[in-house]
C-alpha positions as CSV (number, residue, x, y, z in Angstrom):
1,M,-20.7,-1.2,19.5
2,S,-23.3,-2.0,16.5
3,Y,-23.5,-0.2,13.5
4,R,-24.6,-0.8,9.9
5,F,-22.0,-0.5,7.3
6,W,-22.8,-2.3,3.7
7,G,-26.4,-3.2,5.1
8,W,-24.9,-5.5,7.7
9,E,-25.5,-4.9,11.5
10,L,-22.0,-5.1,12.6
11,N,-21.6,-6.0,16.6
12,M,-17.4,-5.0,17.0
13,A,-17.6,-7.6,19.9
14,N,-17.9,-10.6,17.9
15,P,-14.8,-11.9,15.5
16,E,-17.5,-12.8,12.9
17,D,-18.4,-9.2,12.5
18,M,-14.6,-7.8,12.8
19,I,-13.6,-10.7,10.0
20,K,-16.4,-9.2,7.8
21,Q,-15.2,-5.2,8.6
22,C,-11.5,-6.3,7.5
23,I,-13.1,-8.3,4.2
24,M,-15.2,-4.8,3.7
25,M,-11.6,-3.1,4.0
26,L,-9.7,-5.2,1.8
27,H,-12.2,-4.8,-0.8
28,A,-12.1,-1.0,-0.9
29,M,-8.4,-1.6,-1.1
30,S,-8.5,-4.1,-3.4
31,E,-10.8,-1.5,-6.0
32,D,-8.5,1.7,-5.1
33,S,-6.7,2.0,-8.4
34,T,-4.4,4.8,-6.1
35,I,-3.0,1.8,-4.6
36,P,0.4,-0.5,-6.0
37,R,-1.1,-3.7,-8.1
38,N,1.1,-5.7,-6.2
39,I,-0.5,-4.6,-2.8
40,R,-4.2,-4.9,-4.1
41,R,-3.2,-8.6,-5.2
42,V,-2.1,-9.1,-1.1
43,A,-5.5,-6.9,-0.5
44,D,-7.1,-9.7,-2.4
45,E,-5.6,-12.9,-1.6
46,T,-6.0,-11.8,2.4
47,M,-9.8,-11.2,1.8
48,K,-10.1,-14.9,0.5
49,V,-8.1,-16.0,3.4
50,L,-10.8,-14.4,5.7
51,Q,-13.3,-15.6,3.6
52,D,-12.2,-19.5,4.1
53,E,-15.2,-21.0,6.6
54,K,-13.2,-24.0,6.3
55,K,-10.8,-22.9,8.9
56,T,-11.3,-21.1,12.5
57,I,-12.1,-17.5,13.0
58,G,-8.5,-17.2,15.0
59,L,-6.7,-18.8,12.0
60,R,-8.1,-16.8,9.5
61,A,-7.2,-13.8,11.5
62,A,-3.3,-14.7,12.1
63,S,-2.9,-15.9,8.7
64,A,-4.0,-12.4,7.4
65,L,-2.6,-10.3,9.8
66,S,0.9,-11.9,8.7
67,M,0.2,-11.4,5.3
68,I,-1.1,-7.7,5.6
69,D,2.4,-7.4,8.0
70,E,4.6,-8.5,4.6
71,V,3.4,-6.3,2.5
72,S,3.0,-3.0,5.0
73,N,6.7,-2.0,5.4
74,D,6.0,-1.8,1.0
75,S,8.0,1.3,0.5
76,N,5.8,2.1,-2.6
77,M,2.6,2.0,-0.7
78,P,0.8,5.8,-0.4
79,I,0.3,6.9,2.8
80,H,-3.4,6.1,2.8
81,A,-3.0,2.7,2.4
82,R,-0.5,2.1,5.3
83,T,-2.6,3.7,7.6
84,R,-5.8,1.5,6.2
85,I,-3.2,-1.4,6.9
86,W,-2.3,-0.4,10.3
87,E,-6.1,0.2,11.3
88,L,-6.8,-3.9,9.6
89,A,-3.9,-4.8,11.4
90,S,-5.5,-3.3,14.7
91,T,-9.3,-5.2,13.8
92,L,-7.5,-8.4,13.2
93,E,-5.2,-8.1,16.4
94,A,-8.5,-7.5,18.6
95,I,-10.0,-11.2,17.5
96,P,-9.0,-13.9,19.8
97,F,-6.7,-16.3,18.1
98,D,-7.7,-19.5,20.0
C-alpha cells in the first residue's frame, strides 16, 4: 500500500516509510496543546530516537515502542491521544526488529 502524506510517498511495506509515518504522528502529538506537557515531551524524545540513523531501524522501533508504552497508561492522557498512541504502537510493532 502506498500513499502521499506531507509530500512524502509512503510505502507501508517499507520499514523506513513506517518510521517516517511514526515521526509524523509524533510531531502532530507534540504540537497538540490539548495533550499534557509530559506526554508531548515523550513524543519529542521518541521522535529523536526514531530519527537517529546511527542505530538500526529495528533498534529505533523497539526503543520508541518502549518509550511510548511507558506513557500509554498515563491517567491524564486524553482519549484522542491514547488512540494515537495505540496506532503508533501498532505501526512500530509491524517493523521487523532484526
